[in-house]
C-alpha positions as CSV (number, residue, x, y, z in Angstrom):
1,X,4.0,-213.9,-15.5
2,X,0.9,-216.1,-15.2
3,X,-1.5,-213.4,-15.7
4,X,0.2,-212.1,-19.0
5,X,0.1,-215.8,-20.4
6,X,-3.3,-216.2,-19.4
7,X,-4.2,-213.0,-21.4
8,X,-2.3,-214.6,-24.4
9,X,-4.0,-217.8,-24.3
10,X,-7.5,-216.5,-23.9
11,X,-7.0,-214.3,-26.9
12,X,-5.5,-216.8,-29.1
13,X,-8.3,-219.0,-28.5
14,X,-11.1,-216.1,-29.4
15,X,-9.1,-215.0,-32.4
16,X,-8.3,-218.6,-33.4
17,X,-12.0,-219.5,-33.4
18,X,-13.1,-216.8,-35.7
19,X,-10.0,-217.4,-38.1
20,X,-10.7,-221.0,-38.8
21,X,-13.1,-220.5,-41.6
22,X,-10.6,-218.0,-43.3
23,X,-7.6,-220.4,-43.0
24,X,-9.7,-223.6,-44.2
25,X,-10.7,-221.4,-47.3
26,X,-7.2,-220.0,-48.1
27,X,-5.7,-223.4,-48.0
28,X,-7.8,-224.6,-50.7
29,X,-7.2,-221.4,-52.7
30,X,-3.6,-220.9,-52.6
31,X,-0.6,-222.9,-53.3
32,X,1.5,-225.0,-50.6
33,X,4.4,-222.9,-49.9
34,X,7.8,-224.5,-51.0
35,X,9.2,-224.2,-47.5
36,X,7.9,-224.5,-44.0
37,X,9.6,-224.9,-40.6
38,X,7.8,-225.8,-37.3
39,X,9.4,-222.9,-35.5
40,X,7.9,-220.4,-37.8
41,X,4.4,-221.2,-36.2
42,X,5.6,-221.5,-32.5
43,X,4.4,-219.2,-30.3
44,X,6.9,-216.7,-28.5
45,X,5.9,-214.1,-25.8
46,X,5.7,-210.6,-27.0
47,X,8.0,-208.0,-25.4
48,X,9.2,-204.5,-25.5
49,X,12.4,-204.2,-27.4
50,X,13.2,-200.6,-27.0
51,X,11.0,-197.4,-26.4
52,X,7.8,-197.7,-28.4
53,X,9.0,-200.8,-30.3
54,X,7.8,-204.3,-29.4
55,X,8.2,-207.9,-30.8
56,X,5.0,-209.5,-31.7
57,X,6.0,-212.3,-34.0
58,X,6.5,-216.2,-33.6
59,X,9.3,-218.0,-32.4
60,X,11.3,-217.1,-35.7
61,X,9.5,-215.0,-38.0
62,X,9.9,-211.6,-36.6
63,X,7.0,-209.1,-36.7
64,X,7.4,-205.7,-35.1
65,X,4.9,-203.2,-33.6
66,X,5.7,-199.7,-33.1
67,X,3.1,-198.0,-31.1
68,X,2.2,-194.3,-31.4
69,X,-0.4,-191.9,-30.0
70,X,-2.1,-191.9,-33.4
71,X,-2.4,-195.5,-34.1
72,X,0.3,-198.2,-34.6
73,X,2.7,-199.6,-37.4
74,X,3.2,-203.3,-38.1
75,X,6.2,-204.6,-39.9
76,X,5.6,-208.1,-41.4
77,X,3.0,-210.6,-40.4
78,X,4.7,-214.1,-40.8
79,X,2.3,-216.7,-42.3
80,X,-1.5,-216.4,-42.7
81,X,-1.8,-218.6,-39.6
82,X,0.1,-216.4,-37.5
83,X,-2.7,-213.6,-37.6
84,X,-4.7,-214.7,-34.4
85,X,-1.0,-215.0,-32.6
86,X,-0.1,-211.4,-33.6
87,X,-3.5,-210.1,-32.8
88,X,-3.1,-211.6,-29.3
89,X,0.3,-210.4,-28.8
90,X,-0.8,-207.0,-29.6
91,X,-3.6,-207.1,-27.1
92,X,-1.2,-208.8,-24.2
93,X,0.9,-205.7,-24.6
94,X,-1.8,-203.3,-23.8
95,X,-2.6,-202.3,-27.4
96,X,-5.7,-202.5,-29.7
97,X,-5.1,-204.3,-32.9
98,X,-7.7,-202.2,-34.6
99,X,-5.5,-199.2,-34.0
100,X,-2.8,-200.7,-36.4
101,X,-2.5,-197.9,-39.2
102,X,0.3,-198.8,-41.4
103,X,1.6,-202.2,-42.8
104,X,5.4,-202.5,-43.9
105,X,7.2,-205.6,-45.1
106,X,10.8,-206.1,-45.3
107,X,10.1,-208.3,-48.5
108,X,7.3,-210.1,-50.3
109,X,7.7,-213.6,-49.5
110,X,5.0,-215.7,-47.9
111,X,6.6,-216.2,-44.6
112,X,6.5,-212.3,-43.9
113,X,3.5,-211.2,-45.8
114,X,0.9,-214.1,-45.9
115,X,-1.1,-212.5,-43.2
116,X,-1.1,-209.0,-44.6
117,X,-4.6,-209.3,-46.6
118,X,-6.4,-210.5,-43.5
119,X,-4.9,-207.8,-41.0
120,X,-5.4,-205.2,-43.9
121,X,-9.3,-206.1,-43.7
122,X,-9.4,-206.4,-40.0
123,X,-7.8,-203.0,-39.4
124,X,-8.2,-200.7,-42.5
125,X,-4.4,-200.1,-42.3
126,X,-2.7,-198.9,-45.4
127,X,-0.2,-201.0,-47.1
128,X,3.2,-199.8,-48.1
129,X,5.9,-201.6,-49.7
130,X,8.8,-201.1,-52.2
131,X,7.8,-200.6,-55.7
132,X,9.8,-203.7,-56.9
133,X,8.0,-206.3,-54.7
134,X,4.6,-204.4,-55.1
135,X,3.8,-206.7,-58.1
136,X,4.6,-209.7,-56.0
137,X,2.4,-208.8,-53.1
138,X,-0.5,-208.1,-55.6
139,X,-0.3,-211.5,-57.3
140,X,0.0,-213.4,-54.0
141,X,3.6,-214.3,-54.9
142,X,3.2,-215.8,-58.4
143,X,5.6,-213.3,-59.8
144,X,8.4,-213.9,-57.4
145,X,11.7,-214.5,-59.3
146,X,12.3,-217.8,-57.4
147,X,9.0,-219.0,-55.8
148,X,6.7,-217.8,-58.7
149,X,6.7,-221.2,-60.3
150,X,4.5,-222.4,-57.3
151,X,1.9,-219.8,-58.3
152,X,0.0,-217.9,-55.5
153,X,1.0,-218.8,-52.0
154,X,-0.7,-216.3,-50.3
155,X,-3.7,-213.9,-50.6
156,X,-3.0,-210.9,-52.8
157,X,-2.8,-207.6,-51.3
158,X,-3.5,-204.2,-52.8
159,X,-0.6,-201.7,-52.1
160,X,-1.8,-198.3,-50.9
161,X,1.9,-196.6,-51.3
162,X,4.8,-197.4,-53.3
163,X,8.0,-197.0,-51.4
164,X,11.7,-196.3,-52.9
165,X,15.1,-195.9,-51.7
166,X,15.3,-193.3,-48.9
167,X,11.7,-192.5,-48.7
168,X,10.5,-191.5,-45.3
169,X,7.3,-193.1,-43.9
170,X,6.1,-190.5,-41.4
171,X,3.3,-191.4,-38.9
172,X,2.6,-190.4,-35.1
173,X,5.8,-188.9,-34.6
174,X,8.0,-191.4,-36.2
175,X,10.2,-191.2,-39.3
176,X,11.1,-194.6,-40.8
177,X,13.5,-194.3,-43.5
178,X,13.3,-197.0,-46.1
179,X,16.6,-198.6,-47.5
180,X,16.3,-200.5,-50.6
181,X,18.3,-203.8,-50.1
182,X,17.6,-206.0,-53.2
183,X,18.6,-209.5,-53.9
184,X,16.6,-211.8,-51.7
185,X,13.8,-210.2,-53.4
186,X,13.6,-207.2,-55.9
187,X,12.2,-205.1,-53.6
188,X,13.8,-206.1,-50.2
189,X,14.0,-203.3,-47.8
190,X,15.5,-202.4,-44.4
191,X,14.0,-199.8,-42.1
192,X,16.1,-197.3,-39.9
193,X,14.4,-195.0,-37.5
194,X,14.8,-193.8,-34.0
195,X,12.9,-194.6,-30.7
196,X,13.7,-193.4,-27.3
197,X,12.6,-194.4,-23.4
198,X,13.1,-192.7,-20.2
199,X,16.8,-192.7,-20.4
200,X,18.0,-192.2,-24.0
201,X,17.2,-192.6,-27.8
202,X,18.1,-195.6,-30.0
203,X,18.5,-195.6,-33.7
204,X,17.3,-198.9,-34.8
205,X,17.9,-200.9,-38.0
206,X,15.3,-203.6,-38.9
207,X,17.7,-205.2,-41.4
208,X,16.5,-207.4,-44.3
209,X,19.5,-209.7,-44.4
210,X,20.7,-210.6,-48.0
211,X,20.7,-214.4,-47.6
212,X,20.7,-216.3,-50.8
213,X,18.2,-218.9,-51.8
214,X,19.3,-222.3,-53.1
215,X,17.3,-221.4,-56.2
216,X,19.0,-218.3,-56.8
217,X,21.6,-218.5,-59.8
218,X,24.3,-216.2,-60.2
219,X,25.3,-214.2,-62.4
220,X,21.7,-213.7,-63.6
221,X,18.2,-215.5,-64.0
222,X,15.6,-214.9,-66.6
223,X,13.2,-213.2,-64.1
224,X,16.2,-211.3,-62.7
225,X,19.0,-210.6,-65.0
226,X,20.8,-208.4,-62.5
227,X,20.5,-210.4,-59.4
228,X,24.2,-210.9,-58.5
229,X,25.0,-207.1,-59.2
230,X,22.2,-206.2,-57.0
231,X,23.5,-208.5,-54.2
232,X,26.8,-206.7,-54.5
233,X,25.4,-203.5,-54.2
234,X,23.4,-204.2,-51.0
235,X,26.4,-205.8,-49.3
236,X,28.2,-202.6,-49.9
237,X,25.2,-200.6,-48.8
238,X,24.4,-202.5,-45.6
239,X,28.1,-202.3,-44.4
240,X,27.9,-198.4,-44.3
241,X,24.6,-198.2,-42.3
242,X,24.9,-196.8,-38.7
243,X,22.8,-197.7,-36.0
244,X,22.7,-198.6,-32.3
245,X,20.0,-201.7,-32.3
246,X,19.6,-204.2,-35.1
247,X,17.0,-206.6,-35.8
248,X,15.8,-208.8,-38.7
249,X,13.1,-210.6,-40.6
250,X,13.9,-213.9,-39.0
251,X,14.5,-214.0,-35.0
252,X,17.5,-216.4,-36.0
253,X,19.1,-213.9,-38.1
254,X,19.8,-211.5,-35.1
255,X,20.0,-214.1,-32.5
256,X,16.9,-213.2,-30.5
257,X,16.9,-216.2,-28.4
258,X,20.3,-215.8,-27.2
259,X,19.8,-212.2,-26.4
260,X,16.3,-212.4,-24.8
261,X,14.3,-214.9,-23.0
262,X,10.5,-215.1,-22.1
263,X,10.0,-213.1,-19.0
264,X,13.3,-211.0,-19.0
265,X,13.1,-207.4,-17.7
266,X,13.2,-204.7,-20.1
267,X,16.7,-204.6,-21.6
268,X,17.4,-202.7,-24.8
269,X,21.3,-203.0,-24.4
270,X,20.9,-206.8,-25.0
271,X,20.0,-205.7,-28.7
272,X,23.1,-203.3,-29.2
273,X,25.3,-205.7,-31.3
274,X,27.4,-204.2,-34.0
275,X,29.7,-207.2,-33.8
276,X,26.9,-209.5,-34.3
277,X,25.7,-207.4,-37.4
278,X,29.2,-207.5,-39.0
279,X,29.7,-211.2,-38.7
280,X,26.2,-211.9,-39.7
281,X,26.7,-209.8,-42.8
282,X,30.3,-211.2,-43.8
283,X,29.1,-214.8,-43.2
284,X,26.4,-213.9,-45.9
285,X,29.1,-212.3,-48.2
286,X,31.2,-215.2,-48.0
287,X,28.1,-217.4,-49.0
288,X,27.7,-215.0,-52.0
289,X,31.3,-215.2,-53.2
290,X,31.3,-218.9,-53.0
291,X,28.1,-219.0,-55.1
292,X,29.9,-216.4,-57.6
293,X,32.8,-219.0,-57.9
294,X,30.4,-221.7,-58.9
295,X,28.6,-219.9,-61.7
């Protein structure tokens, strides 16, 4: 698809040049994130997942665009340096970046929200996040129960709407159900919604997988006294969620690169993988139990 790739390259160049000054100042202003991986910044060709749902993220940091007649919803942004890439991806798919009206996040860690402030400025979109992660987003991560010791690692973002368990975000015909799945952060959330194409409808789960950071201590931490119990509740809740397609905050968590290659034809069935979900969740649960045994 040479024309498609050319479009992305040109859009990336234009967006990148306008973004240089912002990145330079941001790097001086905010603390260096505790962990960085090369594939978090690596480009990945955007594509249609199912119906009006599209992948616009990097090789591993998953970002999703839900296109509607009234404007678009963006879920996660990756790093601050990913903004030009996301902007180019949205344009390459035939949509206007300026039409993004709502910003959502699976959780408030820098690798998923560091671009939120800039995208909010560029588009005027409304930022919505779970009430427990709103303070972390508002202080650039300095109150995060694990990474807060680093200080602010991203530009703070003003939240326009606080979300709670089983709230529904309604926009442009979409109804996105918020599922509070705490542990990885206090306000970590998954999103459940329906999309449809010419053939059928699909119930989609964008899952915030309950991975456990090395720094997390069970059964409790000073900044998160009930962390072990919240993880237990999240595992129990996630085992009960019903869906057709599942995705996650990181491409590696749901096996994106085994299910889709750049240039592949539209194929929603590739992402219908209940066994993969159960396996991933069970692996994380075993890691949780092992960590409990070491307390």
